[in-house]
C-alpha positions as CSV (number, residue, x, y, z in Angstrom):
1,M,0.0,0.0,0.0
2,K,1.4,3.4,-1.1
3,P,2.1,5.6,2.0
4,D,0.2,8.9,2.4
5,A,1.9,11.5,0.2
6,A,1.7,14.0,3.2
7,Q,3.9,11.5,5.2
8,E,6.5,11.3,2.5
9,P,9.8,13.1,3.0
10,P,9.9,16.4,1.1
11,Q,12.0,16.6,-2.1
12,K,15.3,18.3,-1.5
13,S,15.8,21.3,-3.6
14,P,19.0,21.3,-5.8
15,L,21.7,23.5,-4.2
16,I,23.3,26.4,-6.0
17,L,26.4,27.8,-4.4
18,V,26.8,31.6,-4.9
19,A,30.5,32.5,-5.0
20,A,31.8,36.1,-4.4
21,A,35.1,37.5,-3.1
22,V,35.3,38.4,0.6
23,E,38.4,40.1,1.7
24,P,39.4,42.8,4.2
25,E,39.1,46.4,3.1
26,A,37.9,45.4,-0.3
27,R,37.8,47.9,-3.1
28,P,34.3,49.2,-4.1
29,D,34.2,47.1,-7.2
30,V,35.0,43.9,-5.3
31,A,32.6,44.6,-2.4
32,D,29.8,45.4,-4.8
33,T,29.4,41.7,-5.7
34,L,28.2,41.0,-2.2
35,E,25.0,43.1,-3.0
36,A,24.7,41.1,-6.2
37,R,25.1,37.9,-4.3
38,A,22.2,38.8,-2.0
39,W,19.7,39.3,-4.7
40,V,20.9,36.4,-6.7
41,C,20.3,34.0,-3.7
42,R,16.7,35.4,-3.2
43,A,15.9,35.0,-6.9
44,L,17.3,31.5,-7.1
45,E,15.2,30.4,-4.0
46,R,12.1,31.8,-5.5
47,A,12.7,29.9,-8.6
48,G,12.9,26.7,-6.7
49,W,16.5,26.1,-5.9
50,A,18.3,26.2,-2.6
51,A,20.8,28.9,-2.7
52,E,23.8,29.2,-0.3
53,A,26.5,32.0,-0.2
54,W,30.2,30.9,-0.7
55,D,32.8,33.3,0.6
56,I,36.0,33.1,-1.7
57,T,38.8,34.5,0.5
58,P,42.5,34.8,-0.5
59,S,43.3,32.0,2.1
60,L,40.7,29.7,0.6
61,L,42.0,30.2,-3.0
62,A,45.5,29.6,-1.8
63,S,44.3,26.1,-0.7
64,P,42.9,24.3,-3.9
65,E,42.0,21.3,-1.6
66,G,39.8,23.6,0.4
67,V,37.8,24.6,-2.8
68,S,37.4,21.0,-3.9
69,G,36.6,19.8,-0.4
70,H,33.9,22.3,-0.1
71,L,32.3,21.3,-3.4
72,E,32.6,17.6,-2.5
73,K,30.9,18.4,0.9
74,K,28.0,20.4,-0.6
75,R,27.4,18.3,-3.6
76,A,26.0,21.5,-5.4
77,S,24.3,21.2,-8.7
78,C,25.9,24.4,-9.9
79,V,28.2,27.3,-8.8
80,F,26.7,30.9,-9.6
81,N,30.1,32.6,-10.1
82,L,30.2,36.3,-9.1
83,F,33.8,36.0,-8.1
84,E,35.9,38.6,-10.0
85,G,39.2,38.2,-8.3
86,F,40.7,40.3,-5.5
87,G,41.7,43.8,-5.2
88,N,45.4,43.1,-5.7
89,D,44.9,39.9,-7.8
90,S,42.7,40.0,-10.8
91,G,44.1,36.7,-12.1
92,A,42.5,35.0,-9.1
93,E,39.2,35.2,-11.2
94,H,40.5,32.7,-13.7
95,R,42.3,30.5,-11.3
96,F,39.2,30.0,-9.2
97,R,37.1,29.0,-12.2
98,S,39.9,26.6,-13.3
99,L,39.4,24.8,-9.8
100,L,35.7,24.5,-10.5
101,E,36.3,23.0,-13.9
102,K,38.8,20.4,-12.5
103,A,36.2,19.4,-10.0
104,G,33.6,19.0,-12.7
105,T,31.0,21.2,-11.1
106,P,28.8,23.2,-13.6
107,C,29.4,27.0,-13.2
108,T,27.8,30.0,-14.6
109,G,29.3,32.3,-17.1
110,N,32.7,31.8,-19.0
111,S,35.4,29.3,-18.8
112,A,38.8,29.9,-17.1
113,A,40.4,30.1,-20.6
114,V,37.9,32.9,-21.6
115,L,38.3,34.7,-18.4
116,E,42.2,34.6,-18.6
117,T,42.1,35.8,-22.3
118,C,39.8,38.5,-21.8
119,L,41.9,39.9,-18.9
120,C,44.8,40.5,-21.4
121,K,43.9,43.3,-23.6
122,D,46.5,42.8,-26.2
123,A,45.5,39.1,-26.5
124,V,41.9,40.2,-27.0
125,S,42.9,42.8,-29.7
126,S,45.0,40.4,-31.5
127,L,42.3,37.7,-31.7
128,L,39.5,40.0,-32.8
129,R,41.7,41.7,-35.3
130,G,42.6,38.3,-36.8
131,K,38.8,37.7,-37.4
132,G,38.4,41.1,-39.1
133,I,36.6,42.7,-36.1
134,P,37.5,46.4,-35.9
135,V,39.5,47.2,-32.8
136,P,41.5,50.5,-32.0
137,E,45.2,50.7,-33.1
138,G,47.4,50.1,-30.0
139,K,50.5,48.9,-28.6
140,T,51.6,47.2,-25.4
141,L,54.3,48.8,-23.1
142,L,56.1,46.9,-20.4
143,P,58.6,48.4,-18.0
144,G,61.8,49.4,-19.8
145,D,60.2,49.6,-23.3
146,S,61.0,52.6,-25.4
147,L,58.3,55.2,-26.0
148,S,59.3,55.0,-29.7
149,L,56.8,52.0,-29.9
150,L,54.1,54.7,-29.8
151,N,55.4,56.8,-32.5
152,D,53.1,55.4,-35.1
153,L,50.0,55.8,-33.0
154,P,48.0,59.0,-33.6
155,L,46.9,61.2,-30.7
156,P,45.1,61.4,-28.5
157,L,46.0,58.1,-26.8
158,F,44.3,56.3,-24.1
159,L,46.3,54.4,-21.4
160,K,44.9,51.4,-19.5
161,P,46.3,48.6,-17.4
162,L,47.0,45.5,-19.5
163,R,45.5,43.1,-17.1
164,E,42.8,44.8,-15.1
165,D,39.0,45.0,-15.4
166,G,36.1,47.1,-13.7
167,S,37.9,50.4,-15.0
168,V,40.7,49.8,-12.5
169,G,43.4,52.3,-13.4
170,I,41.2,54.5,-15.7
171,D,41.3,58.1,-14.4
172,G,41.9,61.6,-15.5
173,N,45.5,60.8,-16.6
174,S,44.5,58.0,-19.0
175,L,43.8,60.4,-21.9
176,V,46.9,61.9,-23.4
177,T,46.6,64.7,-25.9
178,D,50.2,66.0,-26.0
179,R,53.1,63.8,-27.0
180,D,55.3,65.6,-24.6
181,D,53.2,64.3,-21.7
182,L,53.7,60.6,-22.6
183,P,56.9,59.9,-20.6
184,L,55.3,61.2,-17.3
185,R,51.9,59.5,-17.9
186,V,53.3,56.3,-19.0
187,G,55.7,56.2,-16.2
188,E,53.0,56.8,-13.6
189,K,50.8,54.0,-15.1
190,L,53.7,51.5,-15.2
191,K,54.7,52.3,-11.6
192,F,51.1,51.2,-10.4
193,F,50.8,48.4,-13.1
194,P,54.1,46.9,-13.7
195,G,52.5,44.0,-15.6
196,G,52.2,46.3,-18.5
197,I,49.9,49.0,-20.0
198,R,48.0,49.2,-23.3
199,A,48.2,52.5,-25.3
200,E,45.4,52.7,-27.8
201,E,44.1,55.3,-30.3
202,F,41.3,57.3,-28.5
203,L,38.0,57.1,-30.3
204,P,36.1,60.3,-29.8
205,G,32.5,59.3,-30.8
206,M,29.5,57.7,-28.7
207,E,30.2,54.6,-26.5
208,Y,27.9,51.6,-26.9
209,S,27.3,48.7,-24.5
210,V,25.8,45.3,-25.6
211,S,24.9,42.7,-23.0
212,C,24.7,39.1,-24.4
213,I,23.1,35.9,-22.9
214,G,23.4,32.4,-24.2
215,N,25.8,29.6,-25.2
216,G,25.5,30.6,-28.8
217,P,23.8,32.2,-30.6
218,Y,23.2,35.0,-28.1
219,I,20.2,36.8,-26.8
220,V,20.7,40.6,-26.7
221,P,18.1,42.2,-24.3
222,A,19.1,45.9,-25.1
223,V,21.9,48.2,-26.4
224,S,22.9,51.2,-24.5
225,V,24.7,54.4,-25.8
226,I,26.5,57.2,-24.1
227,D,26.6,60.5,-26.0
228,Y,29.3,62.4,-24.1
229,G,28.5,65.6,-26.1
230,K,25.2,65.8,-24.0
231,W,27.2,65.6,-20.7
232,N,29.2,68.3,-19.2
233,A,31.2,66.1,-17.0
234,G,34.8,67.2,-18.0
235,R,36.0,64.1,-19.7
236,P,34.6,62.0,-22.6
237,F,35.0,58.6,-21.0
238,L,34.1,56.4,-18.0
239,D,36.7,56.2,-15.3
240,Y,36.8,54.1,-12.1
241,G,35.0,56.8,-10.1
242,S,32.2,56.9,-12.5
243,K,31.3,53.4,-11.7
244,W,32.1,53.2,-8.0
245,D,32.4,56.7,-6.4
246,P,29.1,58.7,-5.8
247,D,31.1,61.8,-5.6
248,S,32.2,61.5,-9.2
249,P,30.7,63.9,-11.6
250,L,30.1,60.9,-14.1
251,Y,28.5,58.7,-11.4
252,S,25.0,59.9,-12.3
253,L,25.5,59.4,-15.9
254,T,23.0,56.7,-17.2
255,P,23.5,55.3,-20.6
256,E,20.4,55.5,-22.9
257,P,18.7,52.8,-25.0
258,T,19.4,53.0,-28.6
259,E,17.9,52.1,-31.9
260,G,18.9,52.2,-35.5
261,T,21.8,51.1,-37.8
262,L,24.5,51.5,-35.3
263,K,22.6,49.4,-32.8
264,E,22.2,46.7,-35.3
265,R,26.1,46.9,-36.1
266,A,26.8,46.9,-32.4
267,V,24.9,43.7,-31.8
268,Q,26.5,42.0,-34.8
269,L,30.0,43.0,-33.5
270,A,29.3,41.9,-30.0
271,S,28.0,38.5,-31.2
272,E,31.1,38.0,-33.5
273,A,33.4,39.0,-30.7
274,G,31.7,36.5,-28.3
275,K,32.0,33.8,-30.8
276,T,35.6,34.5,-31.5
277,L,36.6,34.4,-27.9
278,G,34.4,31.4,-27.0
279,C,32.0,33.3,-24.7
280,R,29.1,31.3,-23.1
281,G,26.5,32.0,-20.4
282,Y,26.7,35.8,-20.3
283,F,29.2,38.7,-21.1
284,R,29.2,42.4,-22.1
285,T,30.8,44.1,-25.1
286,D,31.8,47.8,-25.1
287,L,32.3,49.6,-28.4
288,R,33.2,53.2,-29.4
289,E,32.4,55.0,-32.6
290,K,34.7,57.1,-34.9
291,D,33.6,58.5,-38.3
292,G,30.6,56.3,-38.3
293,T,32.6,53.1,-37.6
294,L,32.3,51.0,-34.5
295,Y,35.2,49.5,-32.8
296,V,35.2,46.9,-30.0
297,I,37.2,48.3,-26.9
298,D,36.5,45.8,-24.3
299,I,34.9,42.4,-23.7
300,N,33.8,41.7,-20.0
301,P,33.2,38.0,-19.5
302,N,32.1,38.3,-16.0
303,P,30.1,41.6,-15.9
304,D,28.9,43.3,-12.7
305,M,25.5,41.7,-11.6
306,G,24.7,44.5,-9.2
307,S,21.2,45.9,-9.3
308,G,22.4,49.2,-10.5
309,G,24.8,47.8,-13.1
310,G,24.6,48.1,-16.8
311,F,24.0,44.4,-17.5
312,L,20.8,44.2,-15.4
313,R,19.7,47.5,-16.6
314,Q,19.9,46.3,-20.2
315,C,18.0,43.1,-19.2
316,R,15.2,45.3,-17.7
317,E,15.1,47.5,-20.8
318,G,14.6,44.2,-22.9
319,G,11.8,43.1,-20.6
320,M,13.7,40.6,-18.5
321,E,13.3,40.7,-14.7
322,K,16.4,40.0,-12.7
323,E,14.9,36.9,-11.2
324,D,14.3,35.5,-14.8
325,V,18.0,36.4,-15.7
326,A,19.4,34.5,-12.8
327,A,17.3,31.4,-13.4
328,R,18.3,31.6,-17.2
329,I,22.0,31.8,-16.4
330,V,21.9,28.8,-14.1
331,K,20.0,26.8,-16.8
332,L,22.6,27.7,-19.3
333,A,25.5,26.7,-17.0
334,I,23.9,23.3,-16.4
335,E,23.2,22.8,-20.1
336,N,26.9,23.7,-20.8
337,G,28.1,21.4,-18.1
338,R,26.2,18.5,-19.6
339,G,28.0,18.9,-22.9
340,G,25.6,21.4,-24.6
341,K,26.5,21.7,-28.3
342,E,27.3,25.0,-30.1
343,Q,24.3,26.1,-32.0
344,W,26.1,28.4,-34.5
């Protein structure tokens, strides 16, 4: 005789571990992931999963057996990966993902190989250029390199750290309009970022941002544009403060939805760039315009998932609530972990 259903033990919900960096005196961009983790946990629980926060600390990452042991103990169905590295160690991002891959646990977002590639700006530029995707002219400088390497690049030049994300190292000294200023500006940047800097032709036009979701082909909820000519903020680019410092004059700048031919071209280039780099799950592509031509300036394979961030804003503009976004991202990760095939 079948027992009364009311007396049967309840089905246990699949567990999702939501990973984020936790470190003392974290930079604003690192600490912001904790707000994202809170809403992601709530959204996953409403969707029927069990969600549990997982603190990724420097000491934990220094002990690979600690990571694998936690995964073995929890037997999670998936890791929702909000970990973007530490304030002094951006490379921790792809090393953590590599440990998850070795353990065989499905994980949201992009692979360790994609995260590592996208962290290196000259590698991304080279790969995209090789596929005919427009990128700014640029050169990489390491400590000790001659500034003559930049002689063929037209002014103005834009200087950015070679291996950082989240606009780290982007400030008022990043834009160089006078070649006589290059020795001082380059020297200052290399002092703080001895791993190298990337000097690129600065593109003066509008800036586009394209959020993509999927394992290929991608869904694009919306495309945003910044027309710097409409803002009197003193500089025609977003710096670190514009994203993380409420006192920055650019902090209140909100990109606007866009339509038209350049939107279609931005979507095309973002999709081609993602395919070239092997992006899966979700990512964001940034582009700038010069003389009517769009150029890819950055690929973020692990974009900010904070409620006020650009990725979720574009999802909302495209009619996707954040709860639906979180659930979709987990399902894509599980599909990918089961050997989901490319659909291109």
